[in-house]
C-alpha positions as CSV (number, residue, x, y, z in Angstrom):
1,M,6.1,77.2,-14.3
2,R,3.1,74.9,-14.8
3,S,-0.1,75.3,-12.6
4,S,-1.2,72.4,-10.5
5,A,-4.4,70.6,-11.4
6,L,-6.2,72.4,-8.6
7,S,-5.4,75.9,-10.0
8,L,-5.5,75.6,-13.7
9,P,-6.2,79.0,-15.4
10,V,-9.6,79.2,-17.0
11,S,-10.2,82.4,-19.1
12,G,-7.8,84.4,-16.9
13,R,-9.3,83.0,-13.7
14,T,-8.3,80.2,-11.4
15,A,-10.5,77.1,-11.6
16,P,-12.1,76.1,-8.3
17,A,-10.9,72.9,-6.7
18,P,-13.0,69.8,-7.5
19,A,-16.1,69.7,-5.3
20,L,-16.4,67.1,-2.6
21,P,-19.7,65.3,-1.8
22,T,-19.6,66.8,1.7
23,R,-18.8,70.1,3.4
24,L,-16.8,68.2,6.1
25,R,-13.0,67.7,5.5
26,P,-10.7,65.0,6.8
27,A,-9.7,67.2,9.7
28,D,-13.4,67.6,10.7
29,L,-13.8,63.8,10.7
30,L,-10.7,63.3,12.8
31,R,-12.0,65.8,15.3
32,L,-15.4,64.0,15.3
33,T,-13.8,60.6,15.9
34,D,-11.7,62.0,18.7
35,E,-14.6,63.6,20.4
36,S,-16.7,60.5,20.0
37,A,-13.9,58.3,21.4
38,D,-13.8,60.6,24.4
39,G,-17.5,60.1,24.7
40,V,-17.2,56.3,24.7
41,L,-14.5,56.5,27.3
42,A,-16.6,58.8,29.5
43,G,-19.6,56.4,29.3
44,K,-21.8,58.6,27.1
45,F,-22.6,55.7,24.9
46,D,-22.8,52.9,27.5
47,H,-26.4,52.3,26.5
48,L,-25.2,51.2,23.0
49,L,-22.6,48.7,24.2
50,P,-23.1,44.9,24.6
51,A,-25.7,44.5,27.3
52,D,-23.8,41.8,29.1
53,G,-20.5,43.7,28.9
54,I,-18.9,40.9,27.0
55,W,-17.4,41.9,23.6
56,P,-17.9,39.5,20.8
57,V,-14.9,37.3,20.1
58,E,-15.9,35.6,16.8
59,E,-17.1,38.4,14.6
60,R,-16.5,42.2,14.4
61,W,-19.2,44.1,16.2
62,A,-20.3,47.7,15.5
63,T,-22.8,50.2,16.7
64,R,-23.8,53.6,15.2
65,L,-23.0,56.3,17.8
66,V,-24.2,59.4,15.7
67,T,-25.9,59.8,12.4
68,D,-27.4,62.7,10.4
69,D,-27.4,63.7,6.7
70,E,-23.7,64.6,6.8
71,V,-22.0,62.0,8.9
72,D,-22.2,58.5,10.4
73,I,-20.0,57.8,13.4
74,W,-19.5,54.2,14.5
75,L,-17.8,52.3,17.3
76,I,-16.2,49.0,16.1
77,S,-14.9,46.1,18.1
78,W,-12.3,44.1,16.2
79,T,-11.7,40.3,16.6
80,P,-8.5,38.4,15.9
81,G,-8.1,36.9,12.4
82,K,-11.0,38.9,10.8
83,S,-10.1,41.4,8.2
84,T,-12.4,43.8,6.3
85,E,-10.9,42.7,2.9
86,L,-9.5,45.2,0.5
87,H,-12.1,47.9,-0.1
88,D,-13.0,51.5,-0.6
89,H,-15.8,53.6,0.8
90,A,-17.2,54.7,-2.5
91,G,-18.1,58.4,-2.4
92,S,-17.4,58.9,1.3
93,L,-14.5,60.4,3.1
94,G,-13.5,58.7,6.3
95,A,-11.5,58.9,9.5
96,L,-10.8,56.8,12.5
97,T,-9.4,57.0,16.1
98,V,-8.2,53.8,17.8
99,L,-9.5,53.6,21.4
100,S,-7.8,50.4,22.6
101,G,-5.6,47.7,21.2
102,A,-4.1,48.2,17.7
103,L,-5.2,47.9,14.1
104,T,-3.1,46.9,11.1
105,E,-4.0,48.7,7.8
106,F,-2.9,47.5,4.4
107,R,-3.3,50.4,2.0
108,W,-3.0,50.3,-1.8
109,D,-0.5,53.1,-2.8
110,G,-1.0,52.7,-6.5
111,T,1.7,50.1,-7.0
112,Q,1.6,47.9,-3.9
113,L,0.1,47.4,-0.5
114,R,1.7,49.4,2.3
115,Q,1.3,48.3,6.0
116,R,1.0,50.4,9.1
117,T,-0.1,49.8,12.6
118,L,-2.3,52.2,14.4
119,S,-2.3,51.9,18.2
120,A,-4.5,53.3,20.9
121,G,-4.7,57.1,20.5
122,D,-3.6,57.0,16.8
123,Q,-5.8,58.5,14.1
124,A,-6.0,58.2,10.4
125,A,-8.1,59.9,7.7
126,F,-8.8,58.6,4.2
127,P,-10.0,60.5,1.1
128,I,-12.4,59.2,-1.5
129,G,-10.7,56.4,-3.5
130,W,-8.6,55.2,-0.5
131,V,-8.4,51.4,-0.9
132,H,-7.4,49.5,2.3
133,D,-7.9,46.4,4.4
134,V,-8.1,46.7,8.2
135,E,-7.7,44.0,10.8
136,R,-6.9,43.7,14.5
137,A,-3.2,43.8,15.0
138,H,-1.6,40.6,16.2
139,E,-1.0,40.6,19.9
140,P,0.8,38.3,22.3
141,A,-1.3,35.3,23.5
142,G,-3.4,36.0,26.6
143,L,-4.4,39.6,25.9
144,G,-8.2,39.5,25.8
145,D,-9.1,43.2,26.0
146,P,-11.1,44.4,23.1
147,T,-9.6,46.4,20.2
148,L,-12.0,49.3,19.7
149,S,-12.0,52.2,17.2
150,V,-14.4,55.0,16.3
151,H,-14.9,55.7,12.5
152,A,-16.7,58.6,10.8
153,Y,-17.9,58.6,7.2
154,S,-19.1,61.7,5.3
155,P,-21.4,61.6,3.6
156,P,-22.8,58.4,5.3
157,L,-21.8,55.2,3.6
158,T,-24.0,54.0,0.8
159,A,-21.7,51.6,-1.1
160,M,-18.3,49.9,-0.9
161,S,-16.2,48.3,-3.6
162,Y,-14.0,45.3,-3.0
163,Y,-10.7,44.7,-4.7
164,E,-7.9,42.1,-5.3
165,V,-4.3,42.6,-6.3
166,T,-3.7,40.8,-9.6
167,D,-0.7,38.7,-10.6
168,R,0.5,41.7,-12.6
169,G,0.6,43.9,-9.5
170,T,-2.5,45.9,-10.3
171,L,-5.7,46.5,-8.5
172,R,-8.9,44.9,-9.8
173,R,-12.4,45.6,-8.5
174,T,-14.2,42.3,-7.7
175,H,-17.6,43.6,-6.7
176,T,-19.5,46.5,-5.2
177,V,-22.2,46.3,-2.5
178,L,-24.8,48.8,-1.3
179,T,-24.3,49.1,2.5
180,D,-24.7,51.4,5.4
181,Q,-22.4,49.3,7.6
182,P,-18.9,50.5,8.6
183,E,-15.8,48.8,7.2
184,G,-17.9,46.3,5.2
185,D,-20.0,43.3,6.0
186,N,-17.5,40.6,5.0
């Protein structure tokens, strides 16, 4: 039987798993987004919310809830018709928890884009190399409540690469930007 890539024998020993750029794991980030979402709902971060209580309707809005050397945690308000564009988070792991509304994610699976909808209470984690596009899910006319989600990145974001799907059905990087903003500036 062949060994997996994570346990290839090396001189009679098992090679360690590849090192990640953070001690935090996806499960840790899911817990942090869940705890931060609870904090938002409990009013812990009210001082960071729009002062007039009106959520932006033209552009995505975000505020950093927590930051340190290991993790950035953000609250994002999503607007209809605005997507993040197909991107990755460079050398950062990530996770999210949807607080209200729903998000649609289009994820590159290596051969095509797969779609899923994440509704209030749903969570998702993404490893390094995860390429996706996120947008507010379409909703029936007349629903004006904000779509909110909490995102965690570890280590904190420093860069993001953007991609396009080619006519041959492959993924091509179009550009990379240095950033400390969640889910891109586009």
